[in-house]
C-alpha positions as CSV (number, residue, x, y, z in Angstrom):
1,M,-5.7,-14.0,5.4
2,R,-4.6,-11.1,7.5
3,V,-0.9,-10.7,7.7
4,Q,1.3,-8.4,9.8
5,I,4.3,-7.0,8.0
6,L,7.6,-5.7,9.4
7,S,11.1,-5.1,8.0
8,D,14.2,-3.1,8.5
9,L,13.9,-3.0,12.3
10,H,17.7,-2.8,12.7
11,M,17.6,-4.0,16.2
12,E,21.4,-4.2,16.3
13,T,21.3,-0.4,16.9
14,E,17.6,0.4,17.4
15,T,15.3,-0.4,20.3
16,F,12.1,-2.1,19.2
17,E,9.6,-4.2,21.2
18,P,7.3,-6.1,18.7
19,E,3.6,-6.7,19.4
20,P,1.3,-9.1,17.6
21,A,-1.2,-7.2,15.5
22,P,-4.9,-7.9,16.5
23,G,-6.5,-10.4,14.2
24,A,-3.3,-11.2,12.3
25,E,-3.0,-14.8,11.1
26,A,0.7,-14.7,10.2
27,L,3.7,-12.3,10.6
28,I,6.0,-11.5,7.7
29,L,9.6,-10.3,8.5
30,A,11.0,-9.0,5.2
31,G,14.6,-8.7,6.3
32,D,17.2,-6.6,8.2
33,V,15.8,-7.5,11.6
34,D,19.2,-7.6,13.3
35,T,22.7,-7.8,12.0
36,H,23.7,-9.9,15.1
37,W,20.6,-12.1,14.8
38,A,19.8,-11.5,18.5
39,G,16.7,-9.5,17.7
40,L,15.1,-12.5,16.2
41,D,14.6,-13.8,19.7
42,A,12.0,-11.1,20.3
43,F,9.7,-13.1,18.0
44,A,10.1,-16.4,19.7
45,G,6.8,-17.9,20.8
46,W,4.9,-15.6,18.5
47,P,1.2,-16.6,18.5
48,V,0.9,-17.0,14.7
49,P,3.3,-18.4,12.0
50,V,6.4,-16.3,11.3
51,L,7.7,-16.1,7.7
52,F,11.3,-14.7,7.6
53,V,13.2,-13.6,4.5
54,P,16.8,-12.6,5.2
55,G,17.9,-9.1,4.4
56,N,21.4,-8.1,3.3
57,H,22.4,-7.0,6.8
58,E,21.7,-10.4,8.2
59,F,25.0,-11.3,6.4
60,D,27.1,-8.4,7.6
61,R,30.7,-9.4,8.4
62,R,29.9,-13.0,7.6
63,D,30.6,-15.5,4.8
64,I,27.3,-15.9,3.1
65,A,27.9,-19.6,2.1
66,L,28.4,-20.4,5.8
67,A,25.8,-18.0,7.2
68,R,22.8,-19.1,5.2
69,P,22.6,-22.6,6.7
70,A,23.5,-21.2,10.2
71,L,20.8,-18.6,10.0
72,R,18.3,-21.2,8.8
73,E,19.1,-23.4,11.8
74,R,18.7,-20.4,14.2
75,V,15.4,-19.4,12.6
76,E,14.0,-22.9,12.7
77,Q,15.0,-23.3,16.3
78,L,12.8,-20.3,17.0
79,G,9.9,-21.9,15.2
80,F,9.9,-19.6,12.2
81,V,9.8,-20.5,8.5
82,M,12.8,-19.1,6.6
83,L,12.1,-18.3,3.0
84,D,15.5,-18.1,1.3
85,D,14.7,-19.0,-2.3
86,A,12.0,-21.2,-0.9
87,E,8.2,-21.4,-0.6
88,C,5.5,-22.5,1.8
89,S,1.8,-22.4,2.0
90,L,-0.5,-21.3,4.8
91,T,-4.3,-21.9,5.3
92,D,-6.3,-19.1,6.7
93,R,-9.3,-19.3,9.1
94,A,-11.7,-19.6,6.2
95,G,-9.8,-22.7,4.8
96,R,-8.2,-20.8,1.9
97,R,-4.6,-21.8,0.9
98,L,-2.1,-19.0,0.2
99,R,1.2,-19.5,-1.4
100,F,4.3,-17.6,-0.2
101,L,7.5,-17.3,-2.2
102,G,10.5,-15.7,-0.4
103,S,13.9,-14.6,-1.5
104,T,16.5,-11.9,-0.5
105,R,16.8,-11.3,-4.3
106,W,19.9,-9.1,-3.9
107,S,20.8,-6.5,-6.6
108,D,21.4,-7.3,-10.2
109,F,22.3,-3.7,-10.9
110,D,20.2,-3.6,-14.1
111,L,17.5,-1.3,-12.8
112,F,18.5,1.5,-15.2
113,G,19.4,-0.8,-18.1
114,L,22.4,-2.8,-19.3
115,D,24.3,0.3,-20.4
116,Q,24.1,1.8,-16.9
117,R,25.1,-1.5,-15.1
118,P,28.8,-0.5,-14.7
119,R,27.9,2.8,-13.2
120,S,25.4,1.2,-10.8
121,M,27.9,-1.4,-9.8
122,R,30.5,1.2,-9.1
123,A,28.0,3.0,-6.9
124,G,27.1,-0.2,-5.2
125,S,30.6,-1.1,-4.3
126,Y,30.3,1.4,-1.4
127,F,27.6,-0.7,0.2
128,Q,29.6,-3.9,-0.2
129,R,32.6,-2.4,1.6
130,L,30.3,-1.4,4.4
131,M,28.9,-5.0,4.7
132,G,32.4,-6.4,4.9
133,S,31.1,-9.9,3.9
134,S,32.5,-12.7,1.9
135,L,31.3,-15.5,-0.3
136,A,33.1,-18.9,-0.2
137,G,36.1,-17.2,1.4
138,E,36.4,-14.3,-1.1
139,P,35.3,-10.7,-0.6
140,L,31.6,-10.1,-1.5
141,D,32.0,-7.6,-4.3
142,C,29.3,-6.4,-6.7
143,D,30.0,-9.2,-9.2
144,K,29.3,-11.8,-6.5
145,V,26.2,-9.9,-5.4
146,R,24.9,-9.9,-9.0
147,A,25.6,-13.6,-9.3
148,L,23.5,-14.2,-6.1
149,S,20.8,-12.0,-7.5
150,L,20.6,-13.9,-10.8
151,E,20.3,-17.2,-8.9
152,S,17.4,-15.8,-6.9
153,R,15.8,-14.3,-10.0
154,A,16.0,-17.6,-11.8
155,W,14.4,-19.5,-8.9
156,L,11.7,-16.9,-8.5
157,S,10.8,-16.9,-12.2
158,Q,10.6,-20.6,-12.3
159,A,8.5,-20.8,-9.2
160,L,6.1,-18.2,-10.4
161,T,5.6,-19.9,-13.8
162,Q,5.2,-23.5,-12.7
163,D,1.9,-25.2,-13.4
164,A,-0.9,-24.3,-11.1
165,P,-2.1,-27.0,-8.7
166,A,-5.3,-28.8,-9.1
167,Q,-6.7,-26.8,-6.2
168,P,-5.8,-23.2,-7.1
169,W,-4.2,-20.9,-4.5
170,A,-6.4,-18.2,-3.0
171,A,-3.4,-15.9,-3.6
172,T,0.3,-15.9,-4.5
173,V,2.4,-13.7,-2.3
174,V,6.1,-12.8,-3.1
175,I,8.3,-11.6,-0.3
176,T,11.7,-10.1,-1.2
177,H,14.0,-7.9,0.8
178,F,15.1,-5.9,-2.3
179,A,12.3,-4.0,-4.1
180,P,10.8,-5.2,-7.4
181,S,10.4,-1.9,-9.1
182,L,11.8,1.6,-9.4
183,R,8.4,2.8,-8.2
184,S,9.5,1.7,-4.7
185,A,12.6,4.0,-4.7
186,D,13.1,6.2,-1.7
187,P,11.9,9.7,-2.7
188,R,14.9,11.1,-0.9
189,F,17.3,9.6,-3.5
190,G,15.2,8.9,-6.6
191,R,17.0,7.8,-9.8
192,Q,20.5,8.0,-8.4
193,P,22.9,5.1,-9.4
194,T,22.8,3.9,-5.8
195,T,19.1,3.2,-6.1
196,A,20.1,0.1,-8.2
197,S,21.4,-1.3,-5.0
198,F,17.9,-1.2,-3.5
199,C,15.5,-1.9,-6.3
200,N,15.5,-4.4,-9.2
201,N,13.4,-4.3,-12.3
202,D,11.2,-7.3,-11.7
203,E,8.1,-5.7,-13.3
204,D,7.8,-8.6,-15.7
205,L,7.3,-10.9,-12.7
206,L,4.9,-8.6,-10.8
207,P,1.8,-9.8,-12.8
208,L,2.4,-13.3,-11.6
209,A,1.8,-12.4,-8.0
210,D,-1.2,-11.0,-6.2
211,V,0.8,-9.3,-3.6
212,W,4.6,-8.4,-3.5
213,I,6.0,-7.5,-0.1
214,H,9.5,-6.1,0.2
215,G,11.8,-4.2,2.6
216,H,15.3,-2.6,2.2
217,L,14.0,0.9,1.4
218,H,13.8,2.9,4.7
219,C,10.4,4.3,3.7
220,R,6.9,3.0,3.4
221,Q,5.4,2.1,0.1
222,D,1.9,0.9,-0.9
223,Y,0.8,1.0,-4.5
224,Q,-1.0,-1.0,-7.2
225,F,1.0,-2.1,-10.2
226,S,-1.4,-2.4,-13.1
227,H,-0.9,-5.0,-15.9
228,A,-2.9,-7.0,-18.4
229,R,-4.0,-9.5,-15.7
230,G,-5.2,-6.8,-13.4
231,Q,-3.2,-5.3,-10.5
232,T,-0.5,-6.4,-8.1
233,R,-0.3,-4.8,-4.6
234,V,3.2,-3.8,-3.7
235,L,3.8,-3.0,0.0
236,C,6.8,-2.1,2.2
237,N,6.5,-1.5,5.9
238,A,10.1,-0.7,6.7
239,R,10.9,0.9,10.0
240,G,14.3,2.3,9.2
241,H,16.5,4.2,11.6
242,Q,14.7,6.3,14.3
243,R,17.8,8.4,14.8
244,K,17.5,9.6,11.2
245,G,13.8,10.2,11.5
246,E,13.0,7.4,9.1
247,S,10.5,5.7,11.4
248,Q,8.2,8.8,11.8
249,D,5.1,7.3,10.1
250,F,6.0,3.6,10.7
251,N,3.1,1.5,11.9
252,P,4.3,-1.6,13.8
253,L,0.8,-3.1,13.8
254,L,0.2,-2.7,10.1
255,T,-1.8,-5.6,8.6
256,L,-2.9,-6.5,5.1
257,D,-5.8,-8.8,4.1
258,I,-4.8,-11.1,1.3
259,G,-7.0,-13.4,-0.8
260,N,-10.3,-12.4,0.9
């Protein structure tokens, strides 16, 4: 299956006119499309299925407990599939079934180990203040972000380890907004404590997926993660902010062939 991949378009401040990629059989939006949600309308009537995973900025200035169902309703009205700790399957032109698991995943702040968690959470508190969000009426601090992250992690782990169906999937694709490995870190910032607000250490889950697509980092990534079962392709096609020069080598028509 050929999929088109986009994330971090930030259409609340950036101008972007999406185009369907030639030959694509699905479009994956890996989060941070538009803080105000209006930019999602640009994908209405898309000629192929649209799979959308919310980014953190889809919840800016909102209560997450209220925003999640409201965003789902908005997305479904547009005809998309929203993967918020959820899965779906698609069948490609050759009749192969692919499984897609989607989750924002959030930050658990354990990227650099348990002993560094307090430092990572202190650094991450800056981003939570910028978001200005809440959860069930209380300010969304790093403890609450971590709780959301652990819920997503538990769901994703269970979904990836469940028994295989009688008819095996042609491929298992994980889509998260937050990155699954330090290898995805933005080279501008590297191993700084703030990087734990962008990447998780999900390297133990990577071998359970054929492809892992993420966003959040305003840089492009494409690498193979080697393990005992073989290799997992990790890919990020984030646009980022044009005004900061982050979109210089962004390809809006990027596609990836999966399960062929």
